[in-house]
FILO-920666 format. One record per residue: residue number from 1; x, y, z of N, C-alpha, C, O in turn. Coordinates in steps of 0.02 Angstrom, whole numbers. Layout:
# residues N
     i       nu       nv       nw      cau      cav      caw       cu       cv       cw       ou       ov       ow
   NUM        X        Y        Z        X        Y        Z        X        Y        Z        X        Y        Z
...
This chain:
# residues 198
     i       nu       nv       nw      cau      cav      caw       cu       cv       cw       ou       ov       ow
     1      483     -361   -10260      546     -437   -10266      536     -428   -10182      528     -382   -10141
     2      539     -496   -10183      575     -513   -10106      587     -511   -10056      621     -460   -10059
     3      589     -528    -9994      649     -474    -9953      680     -531    -9932      702     -527    -9875
     4      692     -602    -9970      720     -658    -9958      788     -646   -10033      833     -679   -10058
     5      756     -576   -10045      810     -589   -10133      892     -561   -10093      900     -530   -10041
     6      935     -585   -10136     1007     -611   -10092     1030     -546   -10185     1000     -531   -10237
     7     1085     -534   -10160     1124     -440   -10189     1193     -503   -10238     1252     -512   -10222
     8     1161     -529   -10287     1222     -572   -10314     1281     -543   -10383     1276     -512   -10437
     9     1308     -559   -10361     1364     -522   -10437     1389     -541   -10479     1418     -516   -10528
    10     1373     -620   -10453     1368     -668   -10562     1350     -746   -10546     1363     -785   -10501
    11     1325     -749   -10589     1299     -831   -10583     1352     -866   -10661     1354     -861   -10723
    12     1377     -891   -10619     1419     -963   -10688     1429    -1006   -10685     1428    -1042   -10636
    13     1444    -1019   -10751     1493    -1136   -10752     1550    -1106   -10751     1573    -1051   -10767
    14     1578    -1181   -10717     1659    -1191   -10739     1690    -1231   -10699     1654    -1264   -10661
    15     1728    -1237   -10696     1762    -1294   -10640     1811    -1235   -10566     1831    -1177   -10555
    16     1808    -1281   -10547     1863    -1293   -10445     1908    -1265   -10472     1938    -1290   -10519
    17     1920    -1206   -10448     1986    -1205   -10482     2027    -1227   -10390     2079    -1259   -10398
    18     2014    -1217   -10333     2057    -1214   -10264     2014    -1289   -10252     1971    -1327   -10275
    19     2089    -1272   -10165     2031    -1319   -10125     2033    -1412   -10148     2065    -1443   -10191
    20     1987    -1432   -10101     1941    -1510   -10111     1926    -1516   -10179     1931    -1569   -10211
    21     1915    -1485   -10192     1880    -1491   -10288     1907    -1494   -10340     1882    -1515   -10392
    22     1969    -1471   -10332     2008    -1428   -10409     1977    -1472   -10443     1964    -1528   -10421
    23     1963    -1454   -10497     1951    -1463   -10579     1905    -1493   -10580     1903    -1525   -10633
    24     1851    -1505   -10539     1776    -1518   -10532     1723    -1475   -10572     1755    -1463   -10623
    25     1702    -1464   -10574     1645    -1434   -10618     1582    -1427   -10583     1543    -1470   -10563
    26     1577    -1335   -10577     1535    -1338   -10545     1478    -1291   -10583     1467    -1301   -10643
    27     1446    -1244   -10551     1425    -1166   -10547     1404    -1137   -10487     1372    -1154   -10437
    28     1439    -1078   -10515     1469    -1020   -10451     1413    -1008   -10441     1368    -1039   -10469
    29     1402     -945   -10384     1308     -908   -10371     1386     -861   -10330     1425     -891   -10292
    30     1396     -783   -10347     1442     -763   -10341     1419     -690   -10295     1416     -632   -10315
    31     1402     -725   -10218     1392     -655   -10180     1420     -597   -10192     1479     -592   -10207
    32     1368     -533   -10184     1425     -448   -10186     1413     -444   -10126     1364     -461   -10094
    33     1468     -418   -10109     1501     -379   -10046     1548     -434    -9987     1544     -493    -9969
    34     1590     -375    -9971     1616     -417    -9918     1663     -361    -9870     1716     -333    -9884
    35     1620     -359    -9806     1649     -312    -9765     1730     -301    -9733     1762     -259    -9701
    36     1742     -377    -9771     1821     -381    -9746     1868     -327    -9757     1911     -297    -9724
    37     1837     -324    -9833     1922     -248    -9857     2000     -288    -9867     2051     -256    -9851
    38     2007     -365    -9895     2085     -382    -9870     2134     -330    -9937     2125     -339    -9997
    39     2154     -310    -9926     2209     -260    -9959     2236     -308   -10017     2277     -282   -10055
    40     2219     -377   -10029     2247     -459   -10069     2212     -461   -10113     2225     -473   -10172
    41     2134     -442   -10075     2081     -499   -10113     2048     -506   -10221     2024     -470   -10264
    42     2060     -546   -10216     2077     -531   -10294     2001     -554   -10329     1988     -568   -10388
    43     1952     -553   -10263     1876     -545   -10336     1837     -461   -10298     1776     -454   -10294
    44     1860     -435   -10287     1875     -349   -10270     1795     -323   -10296     1749     -293   -10268
    45     1808     -358   -10381     1726     -351   -10416     1710     -375   -10379     1757     -413   -10368
    46     1673     -385   -10342     1601     -436   -10328     1580     -377   -10275     1520     -370   -10264
    47     1624     -336   -10242     1569     -277   -10206     1512     -266   -10249     1461     -255   -10215
    48     1502     -264   -10311     1476     -243   -10353     1422     -288   -10339     1436     -347   -10328
    49     1330     -258   -10337     1276     -303   -10342     1252     -287   -10432     1243     -232   -10458
    50     1246     -359   -10465     1253     -318   -10536     1158     -369   -10512     1128     -362   -10565
    51     1134     -389   -10488     1042     -422   -10470     1038     -447   -10447     1077     -495   -10451
    52      986     -447   -10393      951     -466   -10340      887     -500   -10371      840     -479   -10404
    53      909     -571   -10342      884     -633   -10347      839     -670   -10296      863     -682   -10241
    54      756     -694   -10313      765     -714   -10259      781     -802   -10278      782     -824   -10335
    55      795     -849   -10207      801     -905   -10217      789     -948   -10275      835     -984   -10295
    56      710     -949   -10318      697     -971   -10343      720     -959   -10407      728     -997   -10454
    57      731     -886   -10400      761     -863   -10482      870     -900   -10496      913     -921   -10535
    58      857     -885   -10450      937     -914   -10437      954     -993   -10454     1005    -1014   -10483
    59      899    -1032   -10431      898    -1115   -10450      887    -1120   -10536      925    -1149   -10574
    60      816    -1077   -10558      806    -1056   -10612      856    -1071   -10644      853    -1125   -10674
    61      914    -1034   -10648      959     -986   -10673     1026    -1047   -10660     1081    -1049   -10688
    62     1002    -1086   -10612     1051    -1134   -10589     1052    -1216   -10634     1096    -1253   -10657
    63      960    -1215   -10627      945    -1253   -10674      973    -1262   -10778      967    -1313   -10812
    64      994    -1210   -10797     1027    -1188   -10848     1054    -1238   -10866     1035    -1261   -10920
    65     1117    -1278   -10825     1171    -1279   -10852     1167    -1367   -10803     1148    -1376   -10745
    66     1190    -1413   -10847     1167    -1462   -10828     1229    -1530   -10763     1242    -1590   -10768
    67     1248    -1476   -10710     1289    -1488   -10621     1269    -1500   -10561     1254    -1451   -10527
    68     1265    -1551   -10538     1233    -1544   -10457     1279    -1500   -10431     1264    -1477   -10376
    69     1334    -1483   -10455     1381    -1437   -10386     1366    -1387   -10402     1373    -1369   -10461
    70     1335    -1341   -10344     1339    -1288   -10333     1363    -1231   -10283     1334    -1217   -10231
    71     1425    -1198   -10310     1480    -1144   -10265     1449    -1101   -10256     1419    -1073   -10302
    72     1442    -1072   -10166     1423    -1024   -10160     1453     -974   -10119     1435     -971   -10060
    73     1508     -925   -10146     1548     -892   -10161     1541     -841   -10145     1480     -837   -10134
    74     1579     -766   -10128     1568     -707   -10159     1636     -678   -10177     1681     -703   -10211
    75     1633     -605   -10137     1626     -589   -10073     1616     -608   -10045     1654     -657   -10042
    76     1554     -609    -9978     1557     -643    -9924     1491     -693    -9925     1448     -655    -9904
    77     1472     -730    -9932     1419     -754    -9930     1359     -767    -9863     1298     -772    -9852
    78     1415     -767    -9835     1380     -748    -9765     1376     -706    -9724     1391     -717    -9665
    79     1360     -660    -9740     1341     -576    -9713     1281     -601    -9769     1297     -564    -9816
    80     1248     -623    -9783     1193     -596    -9825     1132     -671    -9803     1163     -725    -9810
    81     1097     -676    -9792     1049     -713    -9778     1035     -802    -9828      986     -814    -9863
    82     1076     -834    -9819     1063     -891    -9872     1033     -939    -9870     1019     -972    -9920
    83     1014     -959    -9795      999    -1043    -9778      920    -1034    -9813      886    -1082    -9793
    84      881     -990    -9857      824    -1018    -9887      856    -1031    -9959      827    -1077    -9987
    85      894    -1010    -9987      937    -1042   -10043      957    -1099   -10048      953    -1144   -10090
    86      996    -1086    -9962     1016    -1172    -9957      984    -1225    -9935     1017    -1277    -9938
    87      940    -1228    -9917      865    -1240    -9923      801    -1261    -9987      754    -1300    -9986
    88      821    -1226   -10025      806    -1233   -10079      846    -1303   -10133      830    -1359   -10153
    89      902    -1261   -10138      930    -1319   -10185      951    -1359   -10143      988    -1393   -10178
    90      958    -1391   -10061      974    -1449   -10034      881    -1468   -10076      890    -1483   -10134
    91      841    -1468   -10066      762    -1503   -10070      772    -1529   -10149      752    -1584   -10167
    92      807    -1481   -10196      823    -1490   -10270      890    -1569   -10273      911    -1605   -10319
    93      901    -1567   -10218      946    -1618   -10250     1024    -1602   -10268     1065    -1643   -10290
    94     1034    -1516   -10251     1096    -1534   -10261     1149    -1521   -10235     1136    -1497   -10180
    95     1214    -1524   -10245     1284    -1529   -10181     1284    -1443   -10169     1269    -1393   -10200
    96     1316    -1465   -10095     1310    -1358   -10109     1369    -1371   -10071     1376    -1416   -10028
    97     1422    -1318   -10094     1482    -1313   -10064     1478    -1233   -10044     1448    -1187   -10072
    98     1510    -1233    -9999     1518    -1131    -9981     1592    -1113    -9976     1635    -1157    -9971
    99     1604    -1066    -9976     1676    -1039    -9985     1674     -952    -9927     1671     -896    -9951
   100     1676     -965    -9863     1659     -900    -9829     1745     -898    -9813     1781     -942    -9834
   101     1768     -846    -9778     1803     -818    -9725     1806     -821    -9666     1842     -791    -9626
   102     1734     -891    -9653     1725     -911    -9568     1686     -842    -9525     1644     -845    -9480
   103     1709     -796    -9548     1665     -732    -9472     1612     -751    -9428     1599     -743    -9368
   104     1588     -775    -9474     1482     -755    -9453     1464     -865    -9452     1483     -910    -9490
   105     1441     -866    -9420     1420     -923    -9385     1334     -958    -9425     1277     -945    -9406
   106     1353     -994    -9472     1280    -1008    -9532     1266    -1084    -9498     1309    -1112    -9463
   107     1240    -1097    -9504     1222    -1179    -9501     1234    -1220    -9578     1217    -1196    -9631
   108     1258    -1267    -9572     1279    -1288    -9618     1272    -1360    -9635     1303    -1389    -9680
   109     1228    -1388    -9596     1190    -1463    -9615     1183    -1467    -9669     1178    -1528    -9667
   110     1178    -1458    -9710     1158    -1460    -9776     1208    -1452    -9825     1200    -1473    -9882
   111     1260    -1423    -9806     1319    -1431    -9840     1369    -1443    -9856     1416    -1422    -9822
   112     1385    -1492    -9928     1417    -1519    -9940     1494    -1527    -9932     1520    -1583    -9937
   113     1527    -1480    -9921     1585    -1449    -9931     1582    -1376    -9894     1549    -1330    -9918
   114     1620    -1370    -9837     1648    -1291    -9825     1705    -1270    -9791     1725    -1275    -9733
   115     1727    -1241    -9849     1793    -1205    -9827     1804    -1146    -9830     1788    -1106    -9874
   116     1847    -1135    -9752     1837    -1081    -9763     1918    -1058    -9740     1969    -1081    -9715
   117     1895    -1008    -9760     1970     -948    -9778     1978     -905    -9727     1954     -849    -9724
   118     2007     -927    -9694     1991     -852    -9614     2054     -787    -9639     2114     -794    -9652
   119     2026     -746    -9638     2029     -664    -9638     2041     -656    -9560     2062     -700    -9522
   120     2027     -604    -9547     2008     -597    -9475     1950     -608    -9431     1893     -597    -9451
   121     1964     -635    -9360     1936     -666    -9331     1862     -700    -9364     1806     -675    -9372
   122     1891     -771    -9378     1831     -830    -9398     1819     -832    -9323     1842     -805    -9273
   123     1771     -878    -9338     1698     -897    -9305     1756     -985    -9281     1767    -1031    -9321
   124     1778     -983    -9211     1796    -1064    -9217     1764    -1102    -9226     1788    -1157    -9241
   125     1668    -1089    -9223     1657    -1142    -9253     1642    -1170    -9309     1637    -1229    -9325
   126     1633    -1095    -9355     1648    -1110    -9422     1713    -1147    -9431     1706    -1185    -9479
   127     1744    -1149    -9419     1841    -1174    -9405     1833    -1254    -9388     1864    -1302    -9409
   128     1786    -1248    -9347     1777    -1323    -9328     1752    -1377    -9369     1772    -1435    -9364
   129     1694    -1352    -9424     1632    -1371    -9455     1650    -1358    -9528     1606    -1352    -9571
   130     1704    -1355    -9540     1762    -1364    -9594     1768    -1416    -9632     1775    -1467    -9598
   131     1769    -1428    -9701     1806    -1487    -9708     1863    -1470    -9753     1891    -1517    -9783
   132     1893    -1385    -9766     1938    -1386    -9784     1951    -1298    -9752     1909    -1253    -9749
   133     2039    -1295    -9728     2043    -1220    -9719     2088    -1223    -9735     2135    -1259    -9717
   134     2082    -1171    -9785     2152    -1143    -9823     2164    -1060    -9819     2121    -1017    -9816
   135     2227    -1053    -9820     2254    -1000    -9786     2321     -987    -9835     2355    -1032    -9860
   136     2326     -947    -9839     2367     -884    -9917     2387     -866    -9872     2372     -826    -9827
   137     2436     -912    -9890     2528     -872    -9908     2559     -809    -9945     2563     -803   -10006
   138     2579     -766    -9897     2591     -678    -9962     2663     -660    -9902     2681     -695    -9854
   139     2686     -604    -9922     2763     -575    -9914     2760     -549    -9835     2796     -505    -9810
   140     2713     -586    -9805     2701     -584    -9710     2715     -631    -9674     2683     -682    -9665
   141     2795     -605    -9635     2836     -673    -9613     2792     -692    -9556     2817     -709    -9502
   142     2734     -689    -9565     2699     -727    -9502     2649     -786    -9544     2619     -833    -9519
   143     2651     -770    -9599     2588     -811    -9636     2572     -864    -9637     2515     -884    -9645
   144     2636     -908    -9627     2654     -999    -9633     2646     -984    -9544     2596    -1017    -9530
   145     2664     -961    -9500     2655     -992    -9436     2581     -985    -9410     2554    -1017    -9366
   146     2552     -927    -9453     2485     -929    -9409     2422     -989    -9458     2373    -1016    -9432
   147     2438     -994    -9517     2404    -1057    -9566     2423    -1112    -9512     2381    -1139    -9476
   148     2484    -1123    -9511     2479    -1194    -9456     2434    -1203    -9384     2397    -1243    -9355
   149     2465    -1134    -9378     2395    -1135    -9281     2328    -1157    -9303     2295    -1184    -9259
   150     2286    -1148    -9392     2231    -1192    -9384     2245    -1255    -9376     2246    -1254    -9315
   151     2252    -1292    -9385     2247    -1352    -9389     2242    -1394    -9323     2258    -1453    -9325
   152     2223    -1368    -9269     2202    -1379    -9182     2131    -1367    -9209     2092    -1396    -9171
   153     2093    -1331    -9267     2020    -1335    -9262     2011    -1393    -9315     1952    -1394    -9333
   154     2045    -1436    -9345     2032    -1484    -9385     1983    -1520    -9347     1979    -1526    -9286
   155     1946    -1543    -9396     1871    -1580    -9368     1931    -1662    -9400     1982    -1658    -9433
   156     1900    -1719    -9376     1904    -1800    -9417     1914    -1778    -9484     1866    -1744    -9501
   157     1967    -1783    -9543     1958    -1779    -9609     1974    -1722    -9651     1975    -1727    -9712
   158     1984    -1677    -9626     1968    -1634    -9647     2051    -1607    -9661     2102    -1638    -9645
   159     2047    -1551    -9691     2123    -1523    -9735     2137    -1471    -9704     2111    -1445    -9655
   160     2176    -1458    -9733     2222    -1369    -9703     2269    -1356    -9776     2326    -1378    -9777
   161     2249    -1329    -9822     2291    -1300    -9859     2322    -1249    -9867     2292    -1208    -9832
   162     2360    -1227    -9888     2400    -1155    -9907     2426    -1163    -9973     2455    -1205   -10008
   163     2387    -1067    -9978     2385    -1078   -10065     2440    -1005   -10064     2437     -956   -10026
   164     2487    -1018   -10117     2517     -953   -10149     2481     -866   -10153     2467     -842   -10207
   165     2473     -838   -10105     2435     -758   -10147     2478     -745   -10212     2537     -739   -10228
   166     2404     -742   -10247     2447     -693   -10324     2463     -779   -10384     2461     -779   -10446
   167     2476     -839   -10340     2513     -878   -10357     2579     -863   -10370     2608     -899   -10410
   168     2614     -808   -10340     2680     -788   -10354     2742     -840   -10338     2725     -894   -10314
   169     2808     -831   -10349     2817     -896   -10380     2847     -891   -10296     2822     -940   -10270
   170     2883     -859   -10250     2868     -820   -10212     2870     -845   -10132     2909     -867   -10090
   171     2796     -825   -10142     2762     -887   -10127     2735     -931   -10128     2699     -951   -10082
   172     2745     -961   -10188     2752    -1070   -10196     2798    -1065   -10158     2788    -1075   -10098
   173     2866    -1047   -10182     2906    -1071   -10123     2903    -1098   -10049     2896    -1150   -10018
   174     2912    -1031   -10041     2868    -1033    -9979     2830    -1073    -9939     2844    -1088    -9881
   175     2757    -1102    -9985     2728    -1145    -9970     2738    -1232    -9986     2718    -1283    -9957
   176     2786    -1216   -10058     2831    -1297   -10035     2878    -1326    -9988     2915    -1375    -9993
   177     2867    -1279    -9937     2960    -1289    -9885     2912    -1301    -9842     2918    -1351    -9806
   178     2861    -1264    -9837     2801    -1275    -9754     2762    -1342    -9778     2720    -1369    -9741
   179     2774    -1366    -9836     2711    -1443    -9834     2778    -1474    -9829     2782    -1519    -9787
   180     2833    -1460    -9863     2885    -1537    -9842     2909    -1539    -9777     2942    -1588    -9760
   181     2894    -1462    -9706     2920    -1463    -9664     2865    -1507    -9632     2887    -1543    -9588
   182     2763    -1516    -9651     2734    -1531    -9623     2672    -1551    -9666     2621    -1522    -9684
   183     2702    -1620    -9675     2705    -1677    -9703     2599    -1689    -9737     2574    -1695    -9792
   184     2567    -1688    -9656     2477    -1680    -9664     2451    -1618    -9705     2396    -1622    -9731
   185     2489    -1560    -9711     2433    -1520    -9741     2487    -1491    -9828     2543    -1481    -9850
   186     2412    -1491    -9845     2429    -1493    -9924     2433    -1403    -9977     2409    -1352    -9952
   187     2459    -1401   -10037     2452    -1362   -10091     2381    -1369   -10099     2338    -1411   -10087
   188     2386    -1272   -10138     2334    -1245   -10160     2329    -1186   -10228     2316    -1128   -10213
   189     2335    -1197   -10270     2367    -1161   -10324     2287    -1134   -10337     2236    -1162   -10318
   190     2291    -1079   -10370     2238    -1050   -10390     2230    -1069   -10493     2245    -1033   -10540
   191     2200    -1142   -10490     2228    -1200   -10573     2183    -1142   -10610     2212    -1114   -10656
   192     2118    -1122   -10594     2092    -1064   -10647     2131     -997   -10687     2128     -975   -10744
   193     2171     -978   -10621     2189     -922   -10656     2292     -953   -10704     2330     -915   -10734
   194     2298    -1006   -10694     2357    -1026   -10706     2333    -1060   -10784     2370    -1054   -10832
   195     2240    -1109   -10791     2255    -1108   -10879     2206    -1034   -10903     2172    -1037   -10955
   196     2207     -998   -10878     2137     -938   -10897     2081     -956   -10910     2061     -936   -10964
   197     2042     -992   -10877     1958     -990   -10861     1948     -967   -10819     1985     -970   -10770
   198     1896     -937   -10821     1839     -909   -10777     1842     -953   -10688     1800     -938   -10645
C-alpha cells in the first residue's frame, strides 16, 4: 500500500447535523485516531482503523454517491497527512469541508468550509482561518466564557456556534441564555441525533 494511505474509520453518506451546513447532504470521510482524548467525545469509536486507503481509493468510494460535498472529519483528521487527498478532491471538483479541533495548522486554501471545534491548545492560525468556530457547552461553569473568548479570532463573515453537549436539556438552557445575551452567536444542535440518523 502507498505511504499516502490514510487510516479510515468509515465513509458514509448522510446529512450534515451540525454547524453552517446543517441539513445539507454530504459524504463523510471519518479518519481514525485522535490524541486529544476528551472525556465527553461522542466519536470514541473513531479511534479504530477499519481500512487503510490511498487518496484515489477514497475518491473512488466517494464517487459512488451523487454528492459534491465532502466532509473530512474524525477522530482528528489533521493528525494525518491529508494534503494529497484535499488536492485530489479539489481537482475533481468536490466541495471540501473539514471538521477539526484546530490543534494542527494546515493549508486550507482548497477548503470550502473549515469548522474548528477547539479543545486543548487550538492553533491561533486555524482559529483565524475558520469559517465556523463551534464550542461545546457542558457542565463546566467556564465553558460559556471560554466560548465567548473565541470571538476575537473570527474572520469577517465567520460564525461562532455554541452546542449543548449531548443535546442535554440543562446544557441547551445554558446555550439559549448565552445566545440571548450575545445575539451575534448561533445555536448548533446535533440534528442527526435528534432525528436518529448516522
